[in-house]
C-alpha positions as CSV (number, residue, x, y, z in Angstrom):
1,M,98.9,66.0,87.2
2,R,100.5,65.7,90.8
3,T,103.0,68.3,91.6
4,L,105.3,69.1,94.7
5,V,106.2,72.6,95.6
6,T,109.0,73.1,98.1
7,G,109.0,76.4,100.0
8,A,105.2,76.1,99.5
9,A,104.2,78.5,102.5
10,G,106.5,81.2,101.2
11,F,106.0,84.0,98.9
12,I,106.8,82.6,95.6
13,G,105.8,79.0,96.5
14,S,102.3,80.0,97.7
15,H,101.5,82.0,94.6
16,L,102.6,78.9,92.7
17,C,100.3,76.6,94.7
18,H,97.4,78.9,94.1
19,R,97.9,78.8,90.5
20,L,98.4,75.0,90.2
21,V,95.3,74.3,92.3
22,A,93.3,76.7,90.0
23,D,94.6,74.8,87.1
24,G,93.2,71.6,88.5
25,H,96.5,70.1,89.5
26,E,97.1,67.9,92.7
27,V,99.5,69.8,94.9
28,V,101.7,68.5,97.7
29,G,103.3,71.5,99.6
30,L,106.6,71.1,101.6
31,D,107.9,73.8,103.9
32,D,109.6,73.8,107.3
33,L,107.8,77.1,108.2
34,S,111.1,78.9,109.2
35,D,110.1,81.8,106.9
36,G,106.8,80.7,105.3
37,K,103.4,81.0,106.9
38,L,100.6,78.6,106.7
39,E,98.1,81.6,106.3
40,N,99.6,82.0,102.7
41,L,97.9,78.7,102.0
42,A,94.6,79.3,103.9
43,S,92.6,79.9,100.8
44,V,93.8,76.6,99.1
45,P,93.0,73.7,101.4
46,E,93.3,71.4,98.3
47,V,97.1,71.7,99.0
48,R,98.4,68.6,101.0
49,F,100.8,70.2,103.2
50,V,103.7,68.5,104.7
51,E,105.9,70.3,107.3
52,G,109.4,69.2,107.0
53,D,113.1,70.1,106.4
54,L,114.7,70.0,103.0
55,R,117.7,68.5,104.6
56,D,115.8,65.5,105.7
57,E,116.1,63.1,102.5
58,R,113.3,60.8,103.7
59,V,110.8,63.7,104.2
60,V,111.6,64.9,100.7
61,Q,111.4,61.5,99.1
62,D,108.0,60.9,100.7
63,A,106.6,64.3,99.7
64,A,107.9,63.8,96.1
65,R,106.4,60.3,95.8
66,G,104.3,60.0,92.6
67,C,104.8,63.6,91.6
68,E,105.5,64.3,87.9
69,V,106.9,68.0,88.5
70,V,108.8,69.4,91.5
71,Y,108.8,73.1,91.6
72,H,111.8,73.6,94.0
73,Q,111.4,77.0,95.6
74,G,112.5,76.2,99.0
75,A,115.6,77.7,100.1
76,M,117.3,79.9,102.8
77,R,116.9,83.3,101.0
78,S,118.7,86.6,101.1
79,V,122.0,87.9,100.4
80,P,122.6,89.7,103.8
81,R,121.3,86.8,105.6
82,S,123.8,84.4,104.0
83,I,126.6,86.9,105.0
84,V,125.5,86.3,108.7
85,E,124.8,82.4,108.4
86,P,126.9,81.1,105.4
87,E,127.0,77.6,107.0
88,K,123.3,77.2,107.4
89,T,122.6,78.9,103.9
90,T,125.0,76.3,102.2
91,D,123.6,73.4,104.1
92,V,119.9,74.3,103.4
93,N,120.3,75.4,99.7
94,V,122.9,72.8,98.5
95,R,121.9,69.8,100.5
96,G,118.3,70.4,100.2
97,T,118.6,70.8,96.4
98,L,120.6,67.4,96.3
99,N,117.6,65.9,98.2
100,V,115.1,67.1,95.7
101,L,117.1,65.7,92.8
102,L,117.5,62.5,94.5
103,A,113.8,62.1,95.0
104,A,113.2,63.2,91.3
105,R,115.5,60.7,90.0
106,E,113.3,58.0,91.8
107,G,110.0,59.3,90.3
108,P,111.1,60.2,87.7
109,A,110.0,63.8,87.9
110,T,110.9,67.0,86.2
111,V,112.7,69.6,88.5
112,V,112.1,73.4,88.1
113,F,114.8,74.9,90.3
114,A,114.4,78.5,91.6
115,S,117.9,80.2,91.1
116,S,118.7,83.8,91.3
117,S,120.3,86.8,89.2
118,S,122.8,87.2,92.2
119,V,125.0,84.5,90.7
120,Y,126.1,87.1,88.1
121,G,127.6,89.2,90.7
122,D,128.6,92.9,89.8
123,R,128.9,93.5,85.9
124,D,129.9,96.3,83.6
125,T,128.1,94.8,80.5
126,F,124.3,94.7,80.2
127,P,121.9,93.0,79.8
128,L,123.0,89.9,81.7
129,Q,123.1,86.7,79.5
130,E,123.1,83.1,80.6
131,S,126.5,82.6,78.7
132,M,128.3,84.9,81.1
133,S,130.6,83.4,83.5
134,P,129.1,83.6,86.9
135,L,130.7,85.8,89.7
136,P,128.9,85.3,92.9
137,R,129.5,87.8,95.6
138,S,127.8,86.0,98.5
139,P,127.2,82.6,99.9
140,Y,123.7,82.8,98.9
141,A,124.7,83.5,95.3
142,A,127.2,80.6,95.5
143,S,124.7,78.1,96.8
144,K,122.2,78.9,94.0
145,L,125.2,78.4,91.5
146,A,126.0,75.0,93.1
147,G,122.1,74.2,92.7
148,E,122.3,75.1,89.0
149,G,125.3,72.7,88.6
150,Y,123.5,69.8,90.3
151,C,120.5,70.3,88.1
152,R,122.6,70.4,84.9
153,S,124.4,67.1,86.0
154,W,121.3,65.4,87.0
155,W,120.0,65.9,83.4
156,S,123.3,64.7,81.8
157,S,124.1,61.9,84.2
158,F,120.7,60.5,85.1
159,G,118.3,61.8,82.4
160,V,116.3,63.7,85.0
161,P,114.6,66.7,83.3
162,T,115.6,70.0,85.0
163,V,115.3,73.6,84.3
164,A,116.9,76.3,86.5
165,L,115.3,79.8,86.4
166,R,117.3,82.8,87.6
167,Y,114.9,85.0,89.1
168,F,115.3,88.9,89.0
169,N,114.0,90.8,91.9
170,V,110.6,89.2,92.4
171,Y,107.9,91.3,94.0
172,G,104.2,91.5,94.4
173,P,101.1,91.1,96.7
174,G,101.7,88.9,99.8
175,Q,105.5,89.6,100.1
176,D,106.1,89.8,103.8
177,P,107.5,93.2,105.1
178,A,108.1,92.0,108.5
179,N,110.8,89.5,107.5
180,A,114.2,90.8,108.7
181,Y,115.4,90.3,105.2
182,A,112.5,91.6,103.4
183,A,112.7,93.1,100.0
184,V,112.5,96.9,99.4
185,I,109.1,97.0,97.7
186,P,106.7,95.9,100.5
187,L,109.0,97.9,102.9
188,F,108.3,100.8,100.9
189,A,104.7,100.2,100.6
190,I,104.3,99.7,104.3
191,A,106.2,102.9,105.1
192,C,104.4,105.1,102.5
193,L,100.9,103.7,103.8
194,S,101.6,104.3,107.4
195,G,103.7,107.6,107.2
196,T,106.9,106.3,108.4
197,S,110.3,106.8,107.0
198,P,111.3,104.4,104.4
199,E,115.1,103.2,104.5
200,I,117.2,103.3,101.5
201,H,120.6,101.6,101.4
202,G,123.5,103.7,99.8
203,D,122.5,106.4,97.5
204,G,119.4,104.6,95.9
205,E,120.6,104.9,92.5
206,Q,121.2,101.1,92.4
207,S,118.8,99.6,89.8
208,R,117.1,96.5,89.5
209,D,115.1,94.3,86.9
210,F,112.0,94.0,89.0
211,T,109.9,91.0,88.1
212,Y,106.1,90.8,89.0
213,I,105.1,87.5,91.0
214,D,102.4,86.4,88.3
215,D,105.3,86.4,85.5
216,V,107.4,84.3,87.8
217,V,104.5,81.8,88.5
218,E,103.9,81.5,84.6
219,A,107.7,80.9,83.9
220,N,107.5,77.9,86.3
221,L,104.6,76.5,84.6
222,L,106.2,76.9,81.2
223,A,109.4,75.4,82.6
224,G,107.5,72.5,84.1
225,R,106.4,71.3,80.6
226,A,109.5,72.5,78.8
227,P,110.6,70.9,75.5
228,Q,113.8,68.7,75.3
229,Q,115.9,71.5,74.2
230,A,115.3,73.5,77.5
231,R,116.4,70.7,79.6
232,G,119.3,71.0,81.7
233,M,119.3,74.8,80.8
234,V,119.6,77.9,82.9
235,L,117.1,80.6,82.0
236,N,116.8,84.3,83.0
237,I,113.3,85.3,84.4
238,G,113.1,89.0,84.3
239,G,110.7,91.8,84.0
240,G,111.4,92.4,80.3
241,Q,112.0,96.3,80.6
242,E,114.6,98.8,81.6
243,P,115.9,98.6,85.2
244,T,114.5,100.8,87.8
245,S,116.3,102.5,90.6
246,I,115.5,102.1,94.1
247,N,114.8,106.0,94.3
248,E,112.4,105.6,91.4
249,V,110.6,102.7,92.9
250,L,110.0,104.8,96.0
251,A,108.8,107.8,94.1
252,I,106.2,105.5,92.2
253,V,104.9,104.0,95.5
254,A,104.7,107.6,96.9
255,R,102.5,108.7,94.0
256,L,100.3,105.4,94.4
257,T,99.8,106.2,98.0
258,G,99.5,109.9,97.8
259,S,102.4,110.4,100.3
260,R,105.6,112.4,100.6
261,P,108.1,110.1,102.3
262,E,111.3,111.4,103.8
263,P,113.7,108.4,103.4
264,T,116.4,107.5,105.9
265,R,119.8,107.0,104.2
266,V,121.9,104.0,105.5
267,D,124.9,102.2,104.4
268,S,125.0,99.9,101.4
269,R,124.3,96.2,102.3
270,A,127.3,93.7,102.0
271,G,127.0,91.6,99.0
272,D,124.6,93.7,97.0
273,V,125.2,94.6,93.4
274,R,124.9,97.9,91.7
275,K,122.6,96.8,88.9
276,T,120.7,93.8,87.3
277,E,119.1,93.6,84.0
278,A,118.0,90.4,82.5
279,D,118.2,89.3,78.7
280,I,115.2,87.1,78.7
281,S,115.6,86.2,75.0
282,L,116.7,82.5,75.7
283,A,113.6,81.9,78.0
284,G,111.3,83.2,75.3
285,R,112.7,81.0,72.6
286,L,112.9,77.9,74.7
287,I,110.0,78.0,76.8
288,G,107.8,80.7,75.5
289,Y,108.2,83.2,78.5
290,R,106.9,86.6,77.9
291,P,106.4,88.9,80.9
292,A,102.9,90.6,81.1
293,F,103.5,93.2,83.9
294,D,105.8,96.2,83.7
295,I,106.9,98.0,86.9
296,K,104.1,100.5,87.1
297,R,101.3,97.9,86.5
298,G,103.0,95.5,89.0
299,L,103.4,98.2,91.5
300,E,99.8,99.3,91.3
301,R,98.6,95.8,92.1
302,T,101.1,95.4,94.9
303,V,100.3,98.7,96.6
304,E,96.7,98.0,96.3
305,W,97.1,94.7,98.1
306,F,99.0,96.3,101.0
307,R,96.4,99.0,101.3
308,S,93.6,96.2,101.6
309,A,95.7,94.3,104.0
310,K,96.2,97.2,106.2
311,T,92.5,98.1,106.5
């Protein structure tokens, strides 16, 4: 099967490309390399890489031609970054998603859209269910919600099969700690391995439903062959366990690295929510999603990767 992965040189996109190639699929990878790195695809030369901008309709059309499934991972990521650059975030994430859907309609192709748990905003009731009304707190979250709406409308208006996956705090080997908007786990791993002071925003008791990268990749593959009843739907993709506080994540990473870090406390970040926790029962029923990694097993693999990369 021929597939397109947008954001192919990024963290999730490159892991997805590796899995698709290993499973014997023909893979086209599209990325503008603004955040992604070609080195993430160095071990999968089978991927036909296209450097291009999601906002360029012709580039997206050409990349998607002949593809049966489009895994749309490409986006301008990060809540804090969207606070700084709301116009660009909206342009890339909304216009880019529209271009992907236009190309899929020509295919026709199934679209698996990477959304985000940030669309829920701050809540008092948990776990978070897809039936809850979204309350986005940032331009990034709003752009992902808009993408979900476009996907749903493409299914109802044009019959283009779509599934939107709301990711909950994805982490794992290969996540870039050097990015200005890097996630907390790679930053903690590097700090503990190098003996520097990790940075914690706020009191560190904010908690997250951390989801290991292999589970996210599996969710995408399941969504790419989703049955009729899943089309046009939005599904939570979480870790399937109790949320873990930022302080607890640091404690686990410290044990795994044999370090005793002294964290630096800084102000909370604009747009951040206090807690995330996914109800993944709908994804389990509709596409058979069952996460295989708990936080301890996932962190073990992640820290080991960073340890190997450091030496």
